[in-house]
NULUM-843507 format. One line per field, with one value per residue (C-alpha): residue number from 1; x, y, z. Coordinates in steps of 0.5 Angstrom, whole numbers. Each point is the difference from the previous one (the first is absolute). Layout:
BEGIN
num	c(NUM, ...) $
x	c(X, ...) $
y	c(Y, ...) $
z	c(Z, ...) $
// end
This chain:
BEGIN
num	c(1, 2, 3, 4, 5, 6, 7, 8, 9, 10, 11, 12, 13, 14, 15, 16, 17, 18, 19, 20, 21, 22, 23, 24, 25, 26, 27, 28, 29, 30, 31, 32, 33, 34, 35, 36, 37, 38, 39, 40, 41, 42, 43, 44, 45, 46, 47, 48, 49, 50, 51, 52, 53, 54, 55, 56, 57, 58, 59, 60, 61, 62, 63, 64, 65, 66, 67, 68, 69, 70, 71, 72, 73, 74, 75, 76, 77, 78, 79, 80, 81, 82, 83, 84, 85, 86, 87, 88, 89, 90, 91, 92, 93, 94, 95, 96, 97, 98, 99, 100, 101, 102, 103, 104, 105, 106, 107, 108, 109, 110, 111, 112, 113, 114, 115, 116, 117, 118, 119, 120, 121, 122, 123, 124, 125, 126, 127, 128, 129, 130, 131, 132, 133, 134, 135, 136, 137, 138, 139, 140, 141, 142, 143, 144, 145, 146, 147, 148, 149, 150, 151, 152, 153, 154, 155, 156, 157, 158, 159, 160, 161, 162, 163, 164, 165, 166, 167, 168, 169, 170, 171, 172, 173, 174, 175, 176, 177, 178, 179, 180, 181, 182, 183, 184, 185, 186, 187, 188, 189, 190, 191, 192, 193, 194, 195, 196, 197, 198, 199, 200, 201, 202, 203, 204, 205, 206, 207, 208, 209, 210, 211, 212, 213, 214, 215, 216, 217, 218, 219, 220, 221, 222, 223, 224, 225, 226, 227, 228, 229, 230, 231, 232, 233, 234, 235, 236, 237, 238, 239, 240, 241, 242, 243, 244, 245, 246, 247, 248, 249, 250, 251, 252, 253, 254, 255, 256, 257, 258, 259, 260, 261, 262, 263, 264, 265, 266, 267, 268, 269, 270, 271, 272, 273, 274, 275, 276, 277, 278, 279, 280, 281, 282, 283, 284, 285, 286, 287, 288, 289, 290, 291, 292, 293, 294, 295, 296, 297, 298, 299, 300, 301, 302, 303, 304, 305, 306, 307, 308, 309, 310, 311, 312, 313, 314, 315, 316, 317, 318, 319, 320, 321, 322, 323, 324, 325, 326, 327, 328, 329, 330, 331, 332, 333, 334, 335, 336, 337, 338, 339, 340, 341, 342, 343, 344, 345, 346, 347, 348, 349, 350, 351, 352, 353, 354, 355, 356, 357, 358, 359, 360, 361, 362, 363, 364, 365, 366, 367, 368, 369, 370, 371, 372, 373, 374, 375, 376, 377, 378, 379, 380, 381, 382, 383, 384, 385, 386, 387, 388, 389, 390, 391, 392, 393, 394, 395, 396, 397, 398, 399, 400, 401, 402, 403, 404, 405, 406, 407, 408, 409, 410, 411, 412, 413, 414, 415, 416, 417, 418, 419, 420, 421, 422, 423, 424, 425, 426, 427, 428, 429, 430, 431, 432, 433, 434, 435, 436, 437, 438, 439, 440, 441, 442, 443, 444, 445, 446, 447, 448, 449, 450, 451, 452, 453, 454, 455, 456, 457, 458, 459, 460, 461, 462, 463, 464, 465, 466, 467, 468, 469, 470, 471, 472, 473, 474, 475, 476, 477, 478, 479, 480, 481, 482, 483, 484, 485, 486, 487, 488, 489, 490, 491, 492, 493, 494, 495, 496, 497, 498, 499, 500, 501, 502, 503, 504, 505, 506, 507, 508, 509, 510, 511, 512, 513, 514, 515, 516, 517, 518, 519, 520, 521, 522, 523, 524, 525, 526, 527, 528, 529, 530, 531, 532, 533, 534, 535, 536, 537, 538, 539, 540, 541, 542, 543, 544, 545, 546, 547, 548, 549, 550, 551, 552, 553, 554, 555, 556, 557, 558, 559, 560, 561, 562, 563, 564, 565, 566, 567, 568, 569, 570, 571, 572, 573, 574, 575, 576, 577, 578, 579, 580, 581, 582, 583, 584, 585, 586, 587, 588, 589, 590, 591, 592, 593, 594, 595, 596, 597, 598, 599, 600, 601, 602, 603, 604, 605, 606, 607, 608, 609, 610, 611, 612, 613, 614, 615, 616, 617, 618, 619, 620, 621, 622, 623, 624, 625, 626, 627, 628, 629, 630, 631, 632, 633, 634, 635, 636, 637, 638, 639, 640, 641, 642, 643, 644, 645, 646, 647, 648, 649, 650, 651, 652, 653, 654, 655, 656, 657, 658, 659, 660, 661, 662, 663, 664, 665, 666, 667, 668, 669, 670, 671, 672, 673, 674, 675, 676, 677, 678, 679, 680, 681, 682, 683, 684, 685, 686, 687, 688, 689, 690, 691, 692, 693, 694, 695, 696, 697, 698, 699, 700, 701, 702, 703, 704, 705, 706, 707, 708, 709, 710, 711, 712, 713, 714, 715, 716, 717, 718, 719, 720, 721, 722, 723, 724, 725, 726, 727, 728, 729, 730, 731, 732, 733, 734, 735, 736, 737, 738, 739, 740, 741, 742, 743, 744, 745, 746, 747, 748, 749, 750, 751, 752, 753, 754, 755, 756, 757, 758, 759, 760, 761, 762, 763, 764, 765, 766, 767, 768, 769, 770, 771, 772, 773, 774, 775, 776, 777, 778, 779, 780, 781, 782, 783, 784, 785, 786, 787, 788, 789, 790, 791, 792, 793, 794, 795, 796, 797, 798, 799, 800, 801, 802, 803, 804, 805, 806, 807, 808, 809, 810, 811, 812, 813, 814, 815, 816, 817, 818, 819, 820, 821, 822, 823, 824, 825, 826, 827, 828, 829, 830, 831, 832, 833, 834, 835, 836, 837, 838, 839, 840, 841, 842, 843, 844, 845, 846, 847, 848, 849, 850, 851, 852, 853, 854, 855, 856, 857, 858, 859, 860, 861, 862, 863, 864, 865, 866, 867, 868, 869, 870, 871, 872, 873, 874, 875, 876, 877, 878, 879, 880, 881, 882, 883, 884, 885, 886, 887, 888, 889, 890, 891, 892, 893, 894, 895, 896, 897, 898, 899, 900, 901, 902, 903, 904, 905, 906, 907, 908, 909, 910, 911) $
x	c(82, -5, 2, 7, -4, -4, -1, 3, -3, 0, 2, 5, -1, 4, -4, -6, -2, 5, 3, 7, 6, 5, 5, -4, -2, 7, 1, -6, 2, -4, -7, 0, 6, 4, 3, 8, 0, -4, 4, 6, -4, -2, 8, 4, -5, 0, -7, -4, -2, 7, 2, -6, 2, 6, -3, -6, 6, 4, -6, -3, 7, 0, -7, 1, 7, -5, -5, 5, 2, -6, -4, 6, 0, -8, 1, 4, -4, -7, 5, 1, -7, -2, 5, -3, -6, 1, 5, -7, -5, 5, 1, -7, -3, 5, 0, -8, 1, -4, 5, 5, -2, 0, 7, 3, -3, 2, 7, 3, -2, 6, -3, -7, 2, 5, -2, -6, 5, 3, -6, -3, 6, 1, -7, -1, 7, 3, 7, -1, -6, 4, -6, 4, -3, 0, 7, 2, 3, -1, -5, 1, 4, 3, 6, 0, 7, -4, -5, 1, 2, -2, -4, 2, -5, -4, -5, -2, -7, -1, 1, -6, -5, 2, 3, 7, 3, 6, 8, 5, 7, -1, 3, -1, 2, -5, -7, -7, -4, -6, -1, -7, -3, -3, -6, -3, -8, 0, 5, 6, 7, 2, 5, 3, 0, 4, 0, 5, 3, 8, 1, 3, -6, -4, 5, 0, -6, 2, 7, -3, -5, 6, 2, -8, 0, 6, -2, -6, 3, 4, -6, -4, 7, 0, -8, 1, 5, -4, -6, 4, 2, -8, -1, 6, -3, -7, 3, 4, -7, -4, 6, 0, 8, 0, 7, 2, 1, -8, -2, 3, -3, -7, 0, 3, -5, -5, 2, 1, -8, -2, 3, -2, -7, -4, -4, 3, 0, -1, 1, -2, 1, -7, 3, 0, 8, 2, 4, 1, -2, 3, 2, -6, -3, 5, -1, -8, 0, 7, 2, 7, 6, -1, -7, 1, -2, -3, -7, -4, -4, 7, 2, -3, -6, -7, -4, -5, 6, 4, -7, -2, 8, 0, -7, 1, -7, -2, -1, 0, 1, -1, 3, 4, 2, 9, 2, -2, -1, -7, 2, -4, 1, -1, 2, -1, 2, 5, -2, -1, 4, 7, 0, 2, -6, 0, -2, 2, -3, 2, -1, -2, 1, -7, 1, 0, -6, -3, 2, -4, -6, 0, 0, -6, -3, 1, -3, -6, -1, 0, -6, -4, 1, -3, -6, -1, 0, -5, -5, 2, 0, -6, -6, -3, -1, 2, 6, 4, -1, 3, 6, 0, 0, 6, 4, -2, 1, 7, 2, 4, 0, 3, 3, 0, -4, -5, -4, -5, -1, -5, -3, -5, -5, 2, -4, -6, 0, 2, 6, 7, 3, 7, 2, -5, 3, -1, -3, 4, -6, 3, 6, 2, 6, 4, 0, -4, 5, 3, 1, -4, -6, -5, -7, -4, 5, 1, 7, 2, 6, 7, 2, 7, -4, -1, -8, 1, 4, -6, -5, 4, 2, -5, 6, 2, 6, 5, 4, 4, 2, -3, 7, 2, -5, 0, -6, -4, 3, -3, -7, 1, 7, -1, -6, 5, 5, -4, -2, 7, 2, -7, 4, -4, 5, -3, -7, -3, -6, -5, -5, -8, -1, -8, 1, 3, -2, 6, -5, 6, 6, 1, 7, 3, 5, 5, 2, 2, 3, 7, 0, -2, -6, 3, -3, -4, -3, -2, -3, -4, -2, -2, -5, -3, -2, -2, -6, -1, -2, -5, -4, 2, -3, -6, -1, 1, -4, -6, 1, -2, -5, -3, 1, -4, -5, 0, 0, -7, -3, 0, -2, -6, -2, -4, 4, -5, -8, -6, -4, -6, -5, -3, 6, 6, 5, 8, 4, 7, 4, 6, 4, 3, 7, 2, -2, -7, -6, -7, -4, -4, -6, -4, -6, -4, -6, -6, -6, -6, 6, 1, 8, 3, 6, 3, 6, 4, 6, 3, 4, 8, 5, 4, -1, -6, -4, 1, -2, -6, -2, 0, -5, -5, 0, -1, -5, -4, 1, -4, -5, -2, -1, -6, -3, 0, -3, 6, -2, 0, 7, 4, -3, 3, 6, 0, -1, 7, 4, -2, 2, 7, 1, -2, 5, 6, -2, 1, 5, 5, -3, -1, -5, 2, -6, 0, -6, -3, -5, -4, -6, -4, -5, -5, -2, -6, 0, -8, -2, 7, 0, 6, 0, 5, 3, 6, 5, 4, 2, 0, -6, -1, 0, -6, 1, -6, 0, 0, 6, -2, 3, -3, 2, -6, -3, 2, -1, 7, 1, 6, 6, 0, 2, -3, -7, -6, -3, -5, 3, -6, -1, -1, -4, 2, -4, 6, -1, 2, 7, 2, 7, 0, 7, 3, 7, 3, 3, 7, -3, -3, 3, 7, 4, 1, -8, -6, -4, -7, 7, 1, -8, 0, 6, -2, -8, 4, 4, -6, -4, 5, 2, -3, -5, 3, 2, 7, 0, -2, 5, 6, -3, -1, 7, 3, -3, 1, 7, 6, 4, -2, -4, 1, -5, -3, -5, -5, -5, -7, -3, -7, -5, -6, -4, -7, -4, -5, -6, 0, 5, -5, -6, -5, -6, -4, -3, -5, -1, -2, 4, -4, 4, 7, -2, -3, 8, 3, -3, 1, 8, 0, -4, 5, 7, -3, 0, 7, 2, 3, -5, 6, -1, -8, 0, 5, -3, -8, 3, 4, -6, -5, 4, 1, -7, -3, 5, -3, -7, 1, 4, 1, -6, -3, 1, 5, 2, 5, 6, 5, 5, 5, 7, 6, -4, -7, -2, -7, -3, -6, -2, -5, -1, 3, 6, 2, 5, 1, 5, 3, 0, 1, -6, -2, -3, -7, 0, -5, 3, 7, 3, -3, 6, 4, -2, 1, 7, 2, -3, 2, 7, -2, -5, -2, -5, 0, -4, -4, -3, -7, 2, 5, 3, 2, 4, 3, 5, 2, 4, -2, 2) $
y	c(-59, -3, -6, -1, -2, -5, -8, -4, 0, 9, 3, 4, 8, 3, -4, -1, -6, -1, -6, -2, 1, -6, 2, 1, -7, -2, 3, -3, -7, -6, 0, -5, 0, -4, 2, -1, 2, 6, 2, -1, 5, 5, 0, 0, 5, 8, 1, 4, -7, -1, 7, -1, -7, 3, 6, -5, -4, 5, 4, -7, -1, 7, 0, -7, 3, 6, -5, -3, 6, 3, -6, -1, 8, -1, -6, 4, 6, -3, -4, 6, 3, -6, 1, 7, -2, -5, 4, 5, -5, -3, 6, 4, -8, 1, 7, -1, -6, 0, 1, 4, 7, -2, -4, 6, 4, -6, 2, -7, 0, -4, -5, -1, 2, -4, -7, 2, 3, -6, -4, 4, 1, -8, 0, 5, -2, 6, 3, 4, 3, 6, 4, 7, 6, 7, 2, -7, -4, -7, -4, -7, -2, -8, 2, 1, 4, 6, 1, 7, 3, 5, -3, 1, 2, 6, 2, 7, -2, -5, 5, 5, -6, -3, -6, -1, -6, 0, -4, 2, -3, -2, -4, -6, 3, 1, 0, 3, 2, 3, 5, 1, 5, -3, 4, 2, 0, 7, 0, 1, -3, -4, -6, -2, -7, -2, -7, -2, -5, 0, 1, -8, -3, 6, -3, -7, -2, 5, -5, -6, 1, 3, -8, -1, 7, -2, -6, 3, 5, -5, -4, 7, 2, -7, 1, 7, -2, -5, 5, 5, -4, -3, 8, 1, -4, 2, 7, -2, -4, 7, 5, -4, 0, 8, 2, 5, 6, -1, -1, 6, 4, -3, 3, 6, 2, -3, 3, 7, 0, -2, 5, 6, -1, 6, -6, -4, -7, -6, -7, -4, -8, -4, 0, 7, 2, 6, -4, 7, 8, 5, 7, 4, -6, 2, 7, 0, -6, 3, -9, 0, -2, -7, -1, -5, -7, 2, -1, 6, 0, 2, 5, 6, 1, 2, -5, 1, 0, -5, -5, 0, -1, -6, -3, 0, 1, 4, 8, 6, 7, -1, 6, 0, 6, -2, 6, 6, -3, -3, -6, -4, -8, -5, -7, -6, -7, -4, -7, -2, -6, 1, 5, 0, 2, 7, 7, 5, 8, 6, 7, 6, 7, 3, 5, 6, -3, -1, 7, 2, -4, 2, 7, -1, -5, 6, 5, -5, 0, 8, -1, -5, 5, 6, -5, -2, 8, 1, -6, -1, 8, 4, -5, 3, 8, 1, 3, -3, -8, 4, 1, -6, -4, 4, -3, -6, -1, 4, -6, -4, 1, 6, 3, -4, 6, 5, 5, 6, 6, 5, 6, 0, 4, -5, -5, 5, 0, 7, 4, -1, 5, 0, 4, -5, -7, -7, -6, -7, -3, -7, -4, -7, -4, -5, -1, 4, 2, 6, 7, 4, 5, -5, 1, 6, 3, 8, 2, 6, -1, 4, 4, -3, -8, -4, 0, 9, 0, -4, 5, 5, -1, -5, -4, -8, 1, -7, -1, -5, 0, 2, 0, 5, 4, 6, 4, -7, 0, 7, -3, -4, -1, -6, -4, 1, -3, -6, -1, 1, -5, -5, -1, 4, 4, 3, 4, 2, 6, 2, 6, -3, 5, 1, 5, 6, -2, -4, -5, -2, -5, -7, -3, -6, -3, -6, -5, -7, 1, 3, 5, 6, 3, 2, 5, -6, -1, 7, 0, -5, 3, 6, -4, -4, 6, 4, -5, -1, 7, 0, -5, 4, 7, -4, -3, 7, 3, -5, 1, 8, -2, -6, 5, 6, -6, -1, 6, 2, -6, 0, 8, -3, -5, 1, 2, -1, -3, 5, 0, -4, -5, -4, -5, -2, 0, -3, 0, -2, 2, -3, 2, -5, -2, 4, 7, 4, -2, 4, -4, 4, 1, 5, 0, 6, 3, 1, 4, -4, -4, -4, -2, -1, -6, 1, -5, 1, -3, 4, -5, 1, 3, 7, 6, 1, -6, 4, 7, -3, -4, 7, 3, -5, 0, 7, -1, -5, 6, 5, -5, -2, 6, 0, -5, -4, -7, -5, -2, 7, 1, -6, 3, 7, -3, -5, 7, 4, -6, 0, 8, -2, -6, 6, 5, -5, -2, 8, 1, -5, -4, -6, -2, -3, -4, 2, -4, 0, -5, 3, -2, 4, -1, 4, -3, 3, -1, 2, -5, -4, -1, 0, 2, -2, 1, -2, 1, -6, -1, -7, -1, 2, -6, 1, -4, -1, 1, -8, 0, -3, 4, 1, 5, 3, 1, 7, 1, 1, 5, 2, 3, 8, 3, -5, 4, -1, -5, 1, -2, -3, 0, -5, 0, -4, 1, -1, -3, 4, -3, -2, 1, 3, -2, 4, -1, 1, -7, 1, -4, -5, -1, -3, -2, -7, -1, 1, 6, -5, -3, 6, 1, -6, 1, 6, -2, -6, 6, 3, -5, -1, 7, 4, 4, 7, 4, 0, -8, -1, 4, -4, -7, 2, 2, -5, -5, 4, 2, -5, 5, 7, 0, 4, 4, 4, -2, 4, -2, 3, -5, 4, -3, 4, 3, 2, 6, -2, 2, 4, 5, 1, 5, 0, 4, 1, 7, 1, 6, 5, 6, -1, -6, 4, 1, -7, -3, 6, -3, -7, 2, 3, -5, -6, 5, 0, -7, -1, 6, 5, 6, 4, -2, 2, 6, -1, -6, 3, 6, -4, -6, 6, 3, -7, -2, 7, 0, -8, 2, 6, -3, -7, -6, -5, -4, 4, -3, 2, -5, 3, -5, 0, -3, 4, 6, 2, -1, 3, -3, 3, -5, 3, -3, 6, 0, 7, 2, 6, 5, 4, 8, 7, 3, 8, 4, 0, -8, -3, -7, -3, 0, -6, -5, 7, -2, -8, 2, 4, -5, -6, -2, -4, 0, -3, -4, -7, -3, -6, -4, 3, 7, 4, 1, 5, 0, 4, -3, 4, -2, -3, 4) $
z	c(-63, 3, -5, 2, 7, -4, 0, -5, -7, 0, -6, -1, 3, -6, -5, 2, -3, -5, -1, 2, -4, -2, 5, 6, -2, 0, 7, 3, -2, 0, 3, 4, 6, 3, 7, -2, -7, 2, 5, -4, -5, 5, 3, -7, -5, 0, 1, 6, 4, 1, 3, 4, 2, 2, 4, 4, 2, 3, 3, 3, 2, 4, 2, 3, 5, 1, 2, 5, 3, 1, 3, 4, 2, 1, 4, 5, -1, 2, 5, 3, 0, 3, 6, 0, 1, 5, 4, 0, 2, 6, 3, -1, 4, 4, 2, 1, 4, 7, 5, -3, 2, 7, -1, -3, 6, 5, 5, -4, -7, -3, 5, -3, -7, -2, 0, -4, -6, 0, 0, -5, -4, -1, -2, -5, -3, 0, 3, 5, 4, 3, 6, 2, 3, -3, 1, -4, 6, -1, 5, -4, -6, -3, 3, 7, 0, -5, 6, 3, -6, -5, -6, -6, -5, -1, 6, -2, -5, 6, 6, -5, 1, -8, -2, -3, -5, -2, -2, 4, 3, 7, 6, -4, -7, -6, 2, -2, 6, 2, 7, 2, 6, 6, 1, 7, 0, 0, -7, 4, -3, 7, -5, -6, -3, -6, -3, -6, -4, -3, -7, 0, 1, -4, -6, 1, -4, -6, 1, 0, -6, -4, -4, -2, -2, -5, -2, -2, -5, -3, -2, -2, -4, -4, -2, 0, -7, -2, -1, -2, -6, -1, 0, -5, -5, 1, -1, -7, -2, 0, -3, -5, 1, 0, 2, 5, -5, -3, 7, 3, -7, 2, 7, -2, -4, 5, 6, -4, -2, 7, 2, -4, 0, 5, 3, 6, -2, 6, -1, 6, 1, 1, 8, 0, -1, -4, -6, -3, 0, -5, 2, 0, 5, 4, 0, 0, 6, 4, -1, 3, -4, 2, -2, -5, 4, 6, 2, -2, 7, 3, -5, 4, -5, 3, 2, -6, -5, 3, 0, -6, -3, 5, -3, -7, -2, -5, 0, -5, 1, 8, 3, 6, 5, 0, 5, -4, -7, -2, -5, -5, 1, -5, 1, -4, 1, -4, 1, -7, -4, 0, 5, 8, 5, 2, -2, -3, 2, -3, 4, -2, 3, 0, 5, -5, -2, 7, 2, -6, 1, 8, -2, -4, 5, 5, -6, 1, 7, -1, -4, 3, 6, -4, -2, 6, 3, -5, 2, 8, 1, 1, 1, 5, 1, 6, 1, 5, -3, -6, 3, 4, -7, -3, 6, 0, -7, 2, 4, -1, -8, 0, 7, 7, 3, -3, 3, -2, 3, -1, 1, 5, -5, -5, 4, 2, -8, 0, -3, 3, 3, -1, 7, 5, 2, -2, 3, -1, -5, -2, 2, -2, 0, 1, 8, 5, 5, -5, 3, -4, 1, 3, -5, 3, 2, -2, -4, -2, -4, 1, -7, -2, 2, -6, 0, 2, -6, -4, 2, -1, -6, -3, -2, 2, 5, 0, 6, -2, 7, 5, 5, -3, -1, 5, -3, 2, 7, 1, 0, 7, 2, 5, -5, -6, 4, 2, -7, -2, 5, -2, -7, -4, -5, -6, -1, -6, 1, -5, 0, -1, -6, -2, -5, 3, 7, 5, 4, 4, -1, 0, 2, -2, 5, -1, 5, -2, -7, 1, -6, 1, -5, -7, -5, -4, 7, 1, -7, 2, 6, -3, -5, 5, 5, -6, -1, 7, 0, -5, 4, 7, -3, -3, 7, 3, -4, 0, 8, -1, -3, 4, 6, -4, -2, 7, 3, -5, 1, 8, 0, -5, 5, 6, 6, 6, -1, 0, 7, -1, 4, -6, -1, 4, -5, 0, -6, -3, -6, -3, -6, -4, 0, -6, -2, 3, -2, -1, 5, 5, 4, 4, 5, 0, 4, -4, 2, 4, 5, -6, -3, -6, -1, -6, -3, -6, -4, -6, -5, 0, 6, 0, 0, -6, 5, 5, -3, -3, 7, 3, -6, 2, 7, -1, -4, 4, 6, -4, -3, 7, 2, -4, 2, -6, -1, 0, -8, -1, 4, -4, -6, 1, 1, -7, -3, 4, -2, -7, -1, 4, -6, -5, 4, 0, -8, -2, 4, -3, -5, 4, 4, 7, 1, 7, 2, 7, 4, 6, 5, 3, 6, 4, 6, 5, 7, 0, -5, 0, -7, -4, -7, -4, -8, -3, -6, -2, 7, 5, 3, 8, 5, 6, 6, 3, 9, 0, -3, -6, -7, -7, -7, -1, -7, -2, -8, -2, -5, -4, 3, -1, -6, -5, 0, -4, 5, 6, 7, 4, 8, 5, 7, 6, 7, 5, 7, 5, 2, -8, -3, -6, -4, -5, -3, -7, -4, 3, 5, -4, -7, -1, -7, 4, 1, -3, 4, 1, 5, 3, 1, 4, 4, 2, 2, 4, 4, 1, 3, 6, 0, 7, 2, 0, -8, 3, 1, -7, -3, 3, -1, -7, -1, 4, -5, -5, 0, 0, -3, -3, -5, -7, 0, 5, 5, 3, 5, 3, 6, 1, 6, 0, 6, -1, 2, 6, -1, 6, -3, -7, 1, -7, -1, -7, -1, -4, -5, 5, 2, 6, 1, 2, 7, 1, -3, 5, 7, -3, -1, 7, 4, -3, 1, 8, 0, -3, 5, -6, 3, -2, -8, 1, -3, -6, -2, 1, -5, -5, -1, -1, -6, -2, 0, -2, -7, -1, 1, -4, -7, 2, -1, 4, 4, 5, 6, 6, 2, 6, 2, 7, -3, 1, -2, 1, -9, -2, -6, -5, -5, -6, -7, -3, -4, 0, 5, 4, -1, 5, -2, 3, 0, -2, 5, -4, -1, 4, 0, -1, 8, 2, -3, 3, 7, -1, -2, 5, 6, -3, 0, -7, -4, -7, -5, -2, -5, -1, -5, 3, 2, 4, 7, 3, 6, 6, 5, 7, 5, 5, 7) $
// end
């Protein structure tokens, strides 16, 4: 078919590549053509060329006639339209001219308006300008006898404030006129203006142009006849003289094949005109019956498809939506030798394939959503945040609004109570103004509501149309009406199940998409919530364990510091961002007005770390009661941690590698000496009274639990007012920096801290904690005080029983000097017994020391390492009653061992 429309020299479509037959050569005539002989041949033969020639001549003649008629009609139409436009423009100009409204309101409008109207009519070349009142009575007219009479024409649109143009037969004959309103400033119509032209003047132009048109038509007919003869000759050469029957058979075959294929075929020339469209193309594109021969941009196609067909560019399986179909378009150009320029496009309906692809895409999107749920939900062990992650994932990919309601016990880590109320834990939506329950609001769902049914049965519920669900509306009639009015029309509720526990309910609401939720989406929602329920239950369990660990840890840490005068102490304890750590500290009053400071850190987080910390703190309390030196106490802690590891290994076969560090310091306010020992712990910091900071060199022993290595002590003499800073590694260590950097930062903060321990703690934490640490932080700042010489009394005791009396006398004088006469008797009795025991069972040298602190402290030193024991003496025993008397008279008493002996001490409360 394309080749039939081709250029000269195109081969026959019946037998591509075949040479013409002898008959075809005879009918084709000589290769060179003479106009006269060629025309005679065309007119005298029986070929298609002759028939085409005659047909073309007739068609041209008809076209010329039609063109002449159409041109005349068009000229008249254009002239009439011009008359309409000119009449409307003149009428509107006169109506809006200055002074028109005042003239209408004047006593004699005709006297003012008639001259103006006539002058305007002559200048605008219209036949009349008529000004009238709202009743249609004329004020002006080209014929004065018509003034004052009723206007002929339609006035109602103009009275309504609109302009109107019409063709009527008026007082001066058939005419085209326009009527426009004259409006006052307030918009009221106060008059009307009409301008127009008669039909005689309108059609005059067309009559004058008719001879010229007929002459041009005659010339066109002559030229068309000559052109038809040339075309017929060319057609004869191209068809090789095929007769009508052969041509008919060829076109029948071509037409049968073209319209029988199940693909649309379009042929468009290089100008964008549609040359051919088969039946399938008409069906797929919805083409009008007269589509062939029209430009593709005027066929009403969608812009994308029309642009592709008009451009002629090459396209391969380019998908375009046409109505409810998806068409795959292939287009190729025909601009080759012997073929007219243009393009051929084929259309294939891929709607069903696209539908299958769309279902596959939907399935893929749902799988992606479930994958994202597995990755994005449960990133933190926080119940509320996990619920928020679920709603953020669902909106807007699955629903327009999503809510999570959980039982209050779940939020705190407990077991859900089916009879309890729920709390709105999370809410996400495409907008913020939805009339849903707000986050934090407590809700009790009625049994008939979808949420109530989900909680009761443990199964998801689909309410495809909320407006028709009376059970849902029973929850809250006013709020339900607001939700429906807002546009939310469909709901899915899914219970949050973790095993046999129902933790709450998740609701998915649809607003924007008009289609309700379906059963496939119900299954997807159930799978989505099932994955989220695991994360929420994990967060709930973690919350419960974390609460237990925090409660345990806080119960094990000191709530109040003991009263003592040796140190002014401030402390801070900050838990980690997540989990419960094993950092701990303590302040322990010792005998002789001394005070012990201890800071420790158990590796790890959770209940195990908190429990281990409690065991170590208890052990330090017990060991400190023995008045052990710091190195011995740390060694005992090392053995204890080793046994803890062994117990854990025997229990489950895996060693948890508990690991712990500790720093133990004892300060004596009498000597102002501080003895320290550490096991794998960061060194203490010391702030001198002048503000300088140093990190004393305290031997670093191995962490607790390794065993096998001894611990060493360091002894410091501290000036009164010095500040000793003990801390855990969370203060100076960080994943992003080395511990040396942390120590430098601590030094810099301490150097600008205030004088009080409270100021020091505040400055250190403000400088260190720009964000919460990943590890616990324990910090103790202790400012030293000294027990002055006027509050300490010492006497050497000779190895003579008579010295007991001298000691009593000296003590009595000292107590009288301190104003403690009330304690003289008991103090003399206590010292008598303690000195007597030292003379009898101990070894020299012996001396006595009395300290006035919060209590009155009596101490007896000797070189023996044998400790006396309290016992009940029998009636026949000569001794054994001295320590019993001391225990009854003193508030506390005990024995403290020294490198060169021991000290037996007793404390009495001051009156």
